[in-house]
C-alpha positions in Angstrom: 0.0 0.0 0.0 2.8 2.4 0.9 4.5 1.8 -2.5 1.3 2.4 -4.3 0.5 5.6 -2.4 4.0 7.0 -3.1 4.0 6.4 -6.8 3.6 9.7 -8.7 0.9 10.1 -11.2 1.4 12.7 -14.0 -0.1 10.9 -17.0 -3.2 9.0 -15.8 -3.9 7.5 -19.2 -0.5 5.7 -19.3 -0.7 3.8 -16.0 -0.1 0.1 -15.8 -1.5 -2.5 -13.4 0.9 -4.0 -11.0 0.4 -7.5 -9.6 -0.4 -6.1 -6.1 -3.0 -3.8 -7.5 -4.8 -6.7 -9.3 -4.7 -8.6 -6.0 -6.0 -5.6 -4.1 -8.8 -5.1 -6.6 -9.8 -8.7 -6.6 -10.0 -8.7 -2.8 -12.0 -5.5 -2.8 -14.6 -6.7 -5.4 -14.8 -10.3 -4.1 -15.2 -9.0 -0.6 -17.9 -6.5 -1.7 -19.7 -9.2 -3.6 -19.7 -11.6 -0.6 -20.8 -8.9 1.8 -23.7 -7.7 -0.4 -24.9 -11.1 -1.5 -24.5 -12.9 1.8 -28.0 -13.6 3.3 -29.6 -11.5 0.6 -32.9 -13.2 0.8 -33.4 -12.5 4.5 -35.2 -9.2 3.7 -38.0 -11.1 2.0 -39.9 -8.8 -0.3 -37.9 -5.7 1.0 -40.0 -2.8 -0.3 -43.1 -4.7 -1.4 -44.3 -1.6 -3.3 -41.5 -2.2 -5.8 -41.6 -6.0 -5.4 -45.1 -6.2 -6.7 -44.1 -4.2 -9.8 -41.2 -6.6 -10.3 -43.5 -9.5 -10.2 -45.9 -7.9 -12.6 -43.1 -7.0 -15.0 -41.9 -10.6 -14.9 -45.2 -11.9 -16.4 -46.4 -9.0 -18.5 -44.3 -7.1 -21.0 -46.7 -4.2 -20.9 -46.4 -4.0 -17.1 -42.6 -4.3 -17.6 -42.5 -1.3 -20.0 -44.7 1.0 -17.9 -43.6 -0.2 -14.4 -47.1 -1.2 -13.5 -48.0 -2.3 -10.0 -49.9 -5.3 -11.3 -49.9 -7.4 -14.5 -53.4 -6.2 -15.4 -52.0 -2.7 -15.6 -54.3 -0.7 -13.3 -51.6 1.8 -12.1 -47.8 2.3 -12.2 -45.4 2.9 -9.4 -44.5 6.5 -8.8 -41.0 6.2 -10.5 -39.9 5.4 -14.1 -39.2 1.7 -14.6 -35.6 1.3 -15.5 -34.5 -0.2 -12.1 -37.5 -2.5 -12.2 -36.5 -3.8 -15.6 -33.3 -5.3 -14.3 -35.1 -7.0 -11.4 -38.0 -8.2 -13.5 -35.6 -9.8 -16.1 -33.8 -11.6 -13.2 -37.1 -12.9 -12.0 -38.1 -14.0 -15.5 -34.9 -16.1 -15.6 -34.7 -17.4 -12.0 -38.4 -17.4 -10.9 -40.0 -15.2 -8.3 -38.0 -15.0 -5.1 -36.4 -12.5 -2.9 -32.9 -13.5 -4.0 -33.8 -13.4 -7.7 -35.2 -9.9 -7.3 -32.3 -8.5 -5.2 -29.3 -10.1 -6.9 -29.2 -7.4 -9.6 -29.1 -4.7 -6.8 -26.1 -6.4 -5.2 -24.3 -6.6 -8.5 -25.0 -3.0 -9.1 -23.2 -2.3 -5.8 -20.2 -4.3 -6.9 -20.3 -2.5 -10.3 -20.4 0.9 -8.6 -17.3 0.0 -6.5 -15.5 -1.2 -9.5 -16.4 1.8 -11.6 -15.4 4.3 -8.9 -12.1 2.5 -8.5 -11.5 2.8 -12.3 -12.5 6.5 -12.4 -10.3 7.5 -9.5 -7.4 5.4 -10.5 -7.0 7.1 -13.9 -6.3 10.4 -12.2 -4.7 9.5 -8.9 -3.3 6.0 -9.1 -3.9 2.6 -7.7 -4.0 3.3 -4.0 -6.5 6.1 -4.5 -8.8 4.0 -6.5 -8.7 1.1 -4.0 -9.3 3.4 -1.1 -12.2 5.1 -2.8 -13.8 1.8 -3.7 -13.4 0.5 -0.2 -14.9 3.6 1.3 -17.9 3.4 -0.9 -18.4 -0.3 -0.1 -18.4 0.2 3.7 -20.6 3.3 3.7 -23.6 2.1 5.7 -26.3 3.6 3.5 -24.6 2.0 0.5 -24.5 -1.4 2.2 -28.3 -0.9 2.8 -29.4 0.2 -0.7 -27.3 -2.3 -2.7 -29.1 -5.0 -0.8 -32.6 -3.5 -1.2 -35.0 -3.0 -4.2 -35.4 0.7 -4.3 -34.2 2.6 -7.5 -31.2 4.2 -5.7 -28.8 1.3 -6.5 -29.0 1.8 -10.2 -29.1 5.6 -9.8 -25.8 5.6 -8.0 -24.1 3.5 -10.7 -25.4 5.7 -13.5 -24.3 8.9 -11.7 -20.8 7.4 -11.2 -20.8 6.4 -14.9 -21.7 10.0 -15.9 -18.7 11.4 -14.0 -16.4 8.6 -15.4 -17.4 9.5 -19.0 -17.0 13.2 -18.4 -13.5 12.7 -17.0 -12.6 10.8 -20.1 -13.8 13.9 -22.1 -11.5 16.1 -20.0 -8.6 13.9 -20.8 -9.0 13.9 -24.6 -11.7 16.5 -25.4 -13.7 14.2 -27.6 -17.4 14.8 -28.0 -18.4 11.2 -27.8 -17.5 11.1 -24.1 -19.8 14.0 -23.4 -22.5 12.3 -25.4 -22.1 9.2 -23.4 -22.3 11.3 -20.2 -25.7 12.6 -21.4 -26.8 9.0 -22.1 -26.0 8.0 -18.5 -27.8 11.0 -17.2 -30.9 10.2 -19.3 -30.9 6.6 -18.0 -30.6 8.0 -14.5 -33.8 10.1 -15.2 -35.5 6.9 -16.2 -34.5 5.5 -12.9 -35.4 8.2 -10.4 -36.3 11.3 -12.5 -35.0 14.6 -11.4 -32.6 13.4 -8.6 -30.0 12.6 -11.3 -30.0 16.2 -12.3 -28.0 17.0 -9.2 -24.9 15.7 -10.9 -25.4 17.9 -14.0 -24.1 21.2 -12.5 -20.9 19.6 -11.2 -20.2 18.0 -14.6 -21.1 21.0 -16.7 -19.1 23.5 -14.6 -16.1 21.1 -14.4 -16.0 20.7 -18.2 -16.5 24.3 -18.9 -13.5 25.2 -16.6 -11.1 22.4 -17.5 -12.1 20.8 -20.8 -9.4 20.8 -23.5 -11.2 22.4 -26.5 -11.9 26.1 -26.9 -14.7 27.6 -24.9 -17.2 27.7 -27.8 -16.5 24.0 -28.6 -16.9 23.1 -25.0 -20.3 24.8 -24.9 -21.4 23.0 -28.1 -20.2 19.6 -26.6 -22.3 20.2 -23.5 -25.3 21.0 -25.6 -24.7 17.7 -27.4 -24.6 16.0 -24.0 -27.9 17.6 -23.1 -29.4 16.4 -26.4 -28.2 12.9 -25.6 -29.8 13.0 -22.2 -33.1 14.3 -23.6 -33.1 11.5 -26.2 -32.1 8.7 -23.9 -34.8 9.6 -21.4 -37.3 11.3 -23.7 -38.2 8.3 -25.9 -39.9 6.6 -23.0 -41.6 9.8 -21.8 -42.9 10.4 -25.3 -44.2 6.9 -25.7 -46.0 7.1 -22.4 -47.5 10.6 -23.2 -48.6 9.5 -26.7 -50.0 6.1 -25.6 -53.8 6.3 -25.4 -54.6 6.8 -21.7 -57.5 4.3 -22.0 -55.1 1.4 -22.9 -52.3 2.1 -20.5 -52.1 2.1 -16.7 -52.6 5.3 -14.7 -49.4 7.1 -13.9 -49.0 6.5 -10.2 -48.2 9.5 -8.1 -49.8 11.9 -10.5 -53.2 13.5 -10.1 -53.8 14.1 -13.9 -52.5 10.7 -15.3 -49.5 12.5 -16.7 -45.8 11.5 -16.5 -44.9 15.1 -17.0 -47.0 16.1 -14.0 -45.4 13.4 -11.9 -41.9 14.5 -13.0 -42.4 18.2 -12.3 -44.8 17.8 -9.3 -44.6 14.9 -6.9 -41.1 13.9 -7.9 -39.9 17.3 -8.8 -40.4 20.8 -7.4 -42.7 19.3 -4.7 -39.7 17.6 -3.1 -37.9 21.0 -2.8 -40.8 23.2 -1.7 -42.8 20.6 0.2 -45.9 21.0 -1.9 -46.3 17.5 -3.1 -49.8 16.8 -4.3 -50.8 13.4 -3.0 -48.2 13.4 -0.3 -48.4 11.1 2.7 -49.3 14.1 4.8 -52.6 15.8 3.9 -52.0 18.9 1.8 -48.4 18.0 1.1 -45.4 18.8 3.2 -45.0 22.6 2.9 -42.3 24.3 4.9 -43.4 24.8 8.4 -46.3 22.4 7.9 -46.6 18.7 8.7 -44.2 17.8 5.9 -41.1 19.5 7.1 -39.6 22.9 6.5 -37.3 25.1 8.5 -39.4 24.6 11.5 -39.1 20.8 11.3 -41.9 18.3 10.8 -42.6 14.8 9.6 -39.4 14.8 7.4 -37.1 16.3 10.0 -35.7 19.8 10.4 -33.9 21.3 7.4 -30.6 23.2 7.7 -26.9 23.0 7.1 -26.5 20.3 9.8 -29.2 18.0 8.5 -26.7 15.4 7.1 -25.3 15.0 10.6 -28.5 14.7 12.6 -29.7 11.6 14.3 -31.6 10.3 11.2 -28.9 10.9 8.5 -25.7 11.0 10.5 -25.0 7.3 10.8 -25.9 6.7 7.2 -23.4 9.0 5.5 -21.8 11.6 7.7 -18.8 9.7 9.0 -16.3 11.1 6.5 -18.0 14.2 5.1 -15.8 16.7 7.2 -12.6 14.8 6.2 -13.7 14.7 2.6 -14.2 18.5 2.5 -10.8 19.1 4.2 -9.1 16.9 1.7 -10.9 18.6 -1.1 -9.5 21.9 -0.1 -6.0 20.4 0.4 -6.1 18.8 -3.0 -7.2 22.0 -4.8 -4.5 24.0 -3.1 -1.8 21.4 -4.1 -3.0 21.5 -7.7 -3.5 25.2 -7.7 -0.7 26.2 -10.1 -1.0 23.4 -12.7 -2.2 23.9 -16.2 -5.9 24.7 -16.8 -6.7 21.2 -18.2 -5.2 19.3 -15.3 -7.3 16.1 -14.9 -6.6 15.8 -11.1 -7.9 19.3 -10.4 -10.9 18.6 -12.7 -11.6 15.4 -10.8 -11.4 17.1 -7.4 -13.7 19.8 -8.6 -16.4 17.5 -10.0 -16.5 15.3 -7.0 -16.4 18.2 -4.6 -19.3 20.0 -6.4 -21.2 16.7 -6.4 -20.9 16.6 -2.6 -21.8 20.2 -2.1 -24.7 20.5 -4.6 -26.3 17.3 -3.5 -25.6 17.7 0.2 -27.0 21.3 0.3 -30.1 20.2 -1.7 -30.8 17.4 0.7 -30.1 19.7 3.7 -32.7 22.3 2.7 -35.4 20.5 0.7 -38.7 20.9 2.5 -40.6 18.0 1.0 -40.5 14.2 1.4 -37.0 13.2 2.5 -35.8 9.8 3.6 -32.4 9.0 5.1 -31.6 6.4 2.4 -31.5 9.3 -0.2 -28.1 10.1 1.2 -26.7 7.1 -0.7 -26.3 9.7 -3.6 -23.6 11.4 -1.5 -21.6 8.2 -1.0 -19.6 8.1 -4.3 -18.5 11.8 -3.9 -17.4 11.3 -0.3 -15.6 8.1 -1.2 -13.9 9.7 -4.2 -12.6 12.6 -2.2 -11.3 10.4 0.6 -9.5 8.2 -1.9 -8.1 11.0 -4.2 -7.5 13.5 -1.4 -5.8 11.2 1.0 -3.3 9.9 -1.6 -2.6 13.3 -3.1 -1.9 14.7 0.4 0.3 11.7 1.3 2.4 12.3 -1.8 2.9 15.9 -0.7 3.5 15.2 3.0 6.9 16.8 2.9 5.1 20.1 3.1 4.4 20.7 6.7 1.0 22.4 6.2 -0.1 19.3 4.3 0.9 17.2 7.3 -1.2 19.4 9.6 -4.2 19.2 7.2 -3.9 15.4 7.2 -3.9 15.3 11.0 -6.9 17.7 11.2 -8.7 15.5 8.6 -8.0 12.5 10.7 -9.2 14.2 13.9 -12.3 15.3 12.1 -13.1 11.7 11.3 -12.4 10.7 14.9 -14.7 13.4 16.3 -17.5 12.5 13.9 -17.3 8.8 14.7 -17.3 9.7 18.5 -20.5 11.6 18.1 -22.2 9.1 15.8 -21.3 6.0 17.8 -22.3 7.8 21.0 -25.9 7.9 19.7 -26.1 4.1 19.9 -24.3 3.5 23.2 -25.1 -0.2 23.3 -23.6 -0.8 19.9 -20.0 -2.1 20.2 -19.3 0.4 23.1 -15.6 -0.1 23.0 -15.3 0.9 19.4 -15.5 4.7 19.9 -12.7 4.5 22.4 -10.6 2.5 20.1 -11.2 5.0 17.3 -10.3 7.8 19.6 -7.1 6.3 20.8 -5.8 5.0 17.5 -7.0 8.0 15.6 -5.3 10.5 17.9 -2.1 8.5 17.7 -2.4 8.3 13.9 -2.9 12.1 13.7 0.2 12.6 15.9 2.4 10.3 13.7 1.4 12.3 10.6 3.1 15.3 12.2 6.4 13.5 12.7 8.3 13.2 9.4 10.3 10.1 10.6 7.0 8.2 11.2 5.8 8.7 7.6 8.9 7.2 5.9 9.8 3.7 5.1 8.2 0.8 7.0 7.1 3.1 9.8 4.7 4.7 7.4 2.6 1.5 7.3 1.6 2.0 10.9 0.6 5.6 10.3 -1.5 4.6 7.3 -3.2 1.7 9.1 -4.0 3.9 12.1 -5.6 6.6 9.9 -7.6 4.1 7.9 -8.9 2.5 11.1 -9.9 5.9 12.5 -11.8 6.7 9.3 -13.3 3.4 8.3 -13.9 1.4 11.5 -17.1 3.2 12.5 -18.9 3.1 9.1 -17.7 -0.5 8.6 -19.3 -1.6 11.9 -22.5 0.1 10.9 -22.4 -1.5 7.5 -21.8 -5.0 9.0 -24.8 -4.5 11.3 -26.8 -3.4 8.3 -25.8 -6.5 6.3 -26.6 -8.8 9.2 -30.1 -7.4 9.8 -33.1 -7.9 7.4 -34.9 -4.8 6.2 -38.4 -4.5 5.0 -40.8 -1.7 4.4 -41.0 1.6 2.5 -38.6 3.6 4.6 -35.5 1.9 5.8 -32.2 3.0 7.4 -28.8 1.5 8.0 -27.0 0.7 11.3 -28.2 0.2 14.8 -30.9 2.1 16.6 -30.1 5.6 17.9 -33.4 6.1 19.7 -34.0 9.4 18.1 -35.4 10.9 14.9 -38.6 11.1 12.9 -40.1 9.4 9.9 -37.7 10.9 7.5 -35.1 8.6 8.8 -36.3 7.3 12.1 -33.2 7.7 14.1 -30.6 6.0 12.0 -31.3 2.4 12.7 -35.0 2.2 12.0 -37.2 3.4 9.3 -41.0 3.9 9.0 -42.3 0.6 8.0 -38.8 -0.9 8.5 -39.4 -4.5 9.7 -36.1 -5.0 11.4 -36.5 -7.3 14.3 -34.3 -7.5 17.4 -34.9 -9.4 20.6 -38.4 -10.3 19.3 -39.5 -6.7 19.2 -40.1 -4.3 16.3 -38.5 -1.0 17.1 -39.6 2.2 15.3 -37.9 5.0 17.0 -39.5 8.3 18.0 -43.1 7.0 18.0 -45.2 5.0 20.5 -46.0 1.5 19.2 -49.3 -0.3 19.4 -49.2 -4.1 19.2 -48.9 -5.1 15.6 -49.6 -1.6 14.2 -47.8 1.4 12.7 -46.6 4.1 15.1 -49.4 5.9 16.8 -50.4 9.2 15.2 -49.5 8.1 11.6 -51.9 7.2 8.9 -51.9 3.7 7.6 -52.7 0.2 8.7 -50.8 -2.3 10.6 -47.6 -4.1 10.2 -49.2 -7.2 8.9 -52.6 -8.4 7.8 -54.1 -6.0 5.3 -50.9 -3.9 5.4 -50.9 -0.1 5.5 -49.4 3.0 4.1 -45.8 2.0 4.6 -45.9 -1.7 5.3 -46.9 -4.5 2.9 -49.7 -6.9 3.6 -48.9 -10.3 5.0 -51.7 -12.7 4.0 -52.2 -16.0 5.7 -52.5 -19.3 3.9 -56.3 -19.1 4.4 -56.6 -15.7 2.7 -54.2 -16.7 -0.1 -56.2 -19.8 -0.8 -59.3 -17.8 -0.9 -57.9 -15.3 -3.4 -56.4 -18.1 -5.6 -59.7 -19.9 -5.9 -61.1 -19.4 -9.4 -58.5 -16.7 -10.0 -58.5 -17.3 -13.8 -62.0 -16.0 -14.0 -61.1 -12.5 -12.9 -58.8 -9.8 -14.2 -57.9 -8.9 -10.6 -58.3 -11.4 -7.8 -58.8 -8.5 -5.4 -58.6 -4.7 -5.0 -57.2 -2.9 -2.0 -56.6 0.7 -1.0 -52.9 1.6 -1.5 -50.1 -0.2 -3.2 -48.5 -1.7 -0.1 -51.8 -3.2 1.0 -52.3 -4.7 -2.4 -48.6 -5.9 -2.8 -48.5 -8.7 -0.3 -51.6 -10.4 -1.7 -50.3 -10.1 -5.2 -46.8 -11.5 -4.3 -48.5 -14.4 -2.4 -50.9 -15.4 -5.2 -48.8 -14.1 -8.2 -52.1 -12.9 -9.6 -53.0 -9.2 -10.2 -54.3 -7.2 -7.3 -55.6 -3.7 -8.0 -53.9 -1.0 -5.9 -56.6 1.6 -5.6 -55.2 5.1 -5.4 -51.6 4.1 -5.9 -49.0 4.2 -3.1 -50.8 6.5 -0.7 -54.3 5.6 -1.9 -54.7 9.2 -2.9 -54.4 9.0 -6.7 -57.8 9.4 -8.4 -57.6 6.0 -10.0 -59.9 4.2 -10.6 -62.9 6.5 -10.2 -66.0 5.2 -8.5 -67.7 4.8 -11.8 -64.8 2.9 -13.3 -64.7 0.6 -10.3 -68.4 0.0 -10.5 -67.9 -1.0 -14.2 -65.1 -3.4 -13.3 -67.4 -5.0 -10.7 -70.3 -5.2 -13.1 -68.1 -6.9 -15.6 -66.9 -9.4 -13.0 -63.3 -8.3 -13.3 -62.6 -7.9 -9.6 -63.3 -10.8 -7.2 -62.7 -9.4 -3.7 -62.3 -6.0 -2.1 -60.0 -5.9 0.9 -60.8 -3.3 3.5 -58.2 -1.1 5.2 -54.8 0.0 3.8 -53.8 3.3 2.4 -53.9 6.3 4.7 -56.6 4.7 6.9 -59.0 7.3 8.3 -57.2 10.0 6.4 -58.1 8.5 3.1 -60.3 10.7 0.9 -61.4 11.2 -2.6 -62.0 8.2 -4.9 -60.5 5.7 -2.5 -63.0 6.7 0.3 -65.9 6.7 -2.2 -65.1 3.2 -3.3 -64.7 2.0 0.2 -68.0 3.5 1.2 -69.8 2.1 -1.9 -68.5 -1.4 -1.3 -69.4 -1.3 2.4 -72.9 -0.1 1.6 -73.6 -2.7 -1.1 -71.7 -5.9 -0.1 -71.5 -8.1 2.9 -68.2 -8.1 4.9 -66.5 -11.3 5.8 -63.5 -11.5 8.2 -60.8 -14.0 7.5 -57.8 -14.2 9.9 -58.6 -10.7 11.1 -58.8 -9.2 7.6 -62.1 -7.8 6.3 -63.0 -8.8 2.7 -66.0 -8.3 0.5 -66.9 -10.8 -2.2 -67.8 -8.6 -5.2 -69.0 -11.5 -7.3 
């Protein structure tokens, strides 16, 4: 490691692989694969909202294309379908199971680590690439999301790929690399819509400042990249918009059955200003209201320290201060090089990624979950890898030594605070990090301790100080199953709100320890969601944030004569419908989409489906419970007034036949 860190890097495109680097890379990737794949099926259906769509896409190509919640195409999920495509294809090959669904996510994690290694290595050398890859792999929120079925896993890989391609453009000035950057951004849009846009300002500013061609040419190249992004995302949007609404599913999350309205509203500006129509809080989550804002609320308080609070801190914050310090150190070291210097360009794009995304997450007033912070992980990891190695190579400058020591102490202080929030979790670790980290910082100030074989001890001490805490959290995350719509990494901190639920638990997160389900910050009623929140229980008919868990008796009832109906059942809300669909592998209509608040189907449409014998059962409950309104409430009232209720294993059903 010492030899690799000391090797100068002036021409990144002319590097060669040494035997030790190949061994290190193999250990990193194999270790990441084992960690991410080990016990992968323990989380069951994970987020059953997406699992139901994966099942539907595995049996219906139309559902596959649109990202429908059921194979009969009543409504889509509230995101574009690209991440679902990978999982649905896997299920088509291997059959429906938790492992088949989640294995693509784990492989996306390994691919992200490998691509980050390759990207950093080109500019900063072998050790920097390996350190960046290792840091990403052990980031707690990354260990969570690369073993879960949310779209974030694919989004992270595509964002890294966009930076990789843009850095190739910086190296040779060729337009094709900018076009490829745009393609990756477009695919990212088809994964999670506007969130991928957070990487555009860093890439554009970096290339404008450091690209090789003349300024006018650089501007034209960036417009070409924009065109590529529009084409690579727009083809799907255009098809969806032009497809007759009567023969495609309702666009989940929209109030007007429009993918553009979903993009700009619920998944767009609504996330920033808190005015999400159809939010889980009535009337959205406006600043100062129930959804969040500067005054706090359901999604936590906004502000510059949000990434360090009890909900987000354990997910991502461990190395943010150190990364920012090393960013400044690296930019100062490369301050007088030529304008097109790839190392300075790389530091700039990763630094802007961290700042733009981090500040956006810190101040957005709408729906925010702690697992969103996985989008920060590549930038933090890249700056740690590149900045550490660049500083080490310039350690003969005493100010650089001081900066490295300060960076190490910043990591120690952050770990001390974060580990202190879960006092029962490996209590000795924070003391070990404190002692070893302080010793490591001191050795960095002593020239003799950073030369020859003695330097190995300094490097190992600093790495332990920075990585021991997040690694422990990541291992805890890997060892613990996660289910539900809102999950978080690491042990419980006993603090926080639904936006992150205190670091170790998320709203609807079915992590079980000592026979009890812990959902921090809210009183629990037996078998139900936290008091004061809309939605049903943790099992049975399901609820707003937890999937249904049908018994064998209910499953058998739904499967009886299933071929005679388009939908074996209908239920309020996607999570309520999802468990029944996954158990029977037959379509279950999710009335109102995720929250049960989308106006689909209307009461008249539902009556028509019933009259045509297309729906067998109506399952009561689910959605936002007593807060449900609009068409979902109208349908529930109509069914209750015209059909006889039957209770099976505690679940109320109505036979509509």
